[in-house]
N, C-alpha and C positions, 0 to 999 in steps of 0.2 A: 385971140390968144397972143400973148406977148412974144416978141421975137426971141428974147433970151430964154424963155421957158421952152420954146420949140427946140432950140439948140441943145438945151440940157436933156430933154426927152429923147432927142435923136442920139445923143451920145450914150444914154442909158441902154437903148435898144440895139445900137450898133457900135459897140466900143471899137475904137481903132487899136489894132495890135501893132506895136512898134517893135523894132528889132531888139530893144532892150528888155522886153518882156520875155520871160522864159518859162517853160513848164512842159508837162507831158500831155499829149492828147489821150483821149479815152482808148483809141485804137492802139497806141503805143503801150499803154498799161495792160490791155488785154493780151497783146502779143507776149509781153513779159510773163504774165500769169500762166499762159499756155506753155511757154518754154519751161517754167519752173515745175509745172505739173508733169510734163514729159520726163524731166530729169528725176523727179521724185519717184515716178513709176519704175524707171530703170533701176534705181537704187533698191527699191523694195524687192524686185525680182532677183537682183544680185545677192542680197542678204539671205533670201530664202534658200538659194542654192548653196551658200556657204554653210548654213545651218544643217542642211541635209547631209552634206559631206562630213560634218562634225559628228552627227548622230551615227553615221556608218562607221567612222573611225572609233568612236566610243564603244560601239557594239563589238567590233572586232577585238578591241583591247580587253573588254570584259570577258569575252569568250575565251581568249587566250589565257587570261588569269585563272579562270575556272578550270581549264584543261590542265594547267600547271598544278593547281591545288588537288585535282583528282589524281594526277600521277604521284604527287607527294603523299597523298593518303594511301595509295597502293603500295608505295615503297615502305611506308611505316607499318601498315597493317596486313600486307599480303593479299588484300582483296580490294576491289573497287567499292566506293560507297553505294548504298542502295539508290535506286532510281526515284525521282520525284522529290516530294517534300521530306521524307526521312533522310535522303542523301544530303539535302541542303542543311538539315538540322545537324547532321554529323560534321559537315564542313565548316559550319559557322558557330558552333558552340562546343563546350566540353573539352575533353583532353585532345581531341583531334581537330581543334579549331585551326583551320588554315586560311579562312577568309573572314573579314570583319563582318560581312553581311552578304545577303543575297544580292547580286548586282541587278540594279534596276535602271532603266533609262527611258528616254522619250522615244517611243516608236519601235521598241524591240523587246524580246523576251529571251532569256537564256534558260535552257532546260537541261536536266540531268537524265540520261537514259541508262539502260542496263549495260553492264561491262564497261563502265566509265565513259560512255559516249556523251559528248556535250553538243547540244543543238542550239541554234540561234534562229529566231524568226523575226521578221520585220526589217529594220534598217540594214541588217547585215547582208541580206540576200540581194 
């Protein structure tokens, strides 16, 4: 085998890295990927906590709005609206419309009881 050919083959199999060559090793890239994965996991859990607090605040606001509408109905008619769906129909339509619609949200339910009681289940509790 020719001496030059051996030198070329040796360089192909064992390239000399000089200080001018730069780049990342596989280990460095894996470390960066792991760090990004941990950070993204932290962000996902932080966002879900914010969403839960938002649902609780929305539920409390909707409950308070229904309580005000029930008291306004009582002031206007001298009696509380009926419990359940008939009461919602009274509060959301016709002459006594005090709400645009029945409040609905993610993870909670607002209910009308007898004597003007307003209940909330789910995110409010």
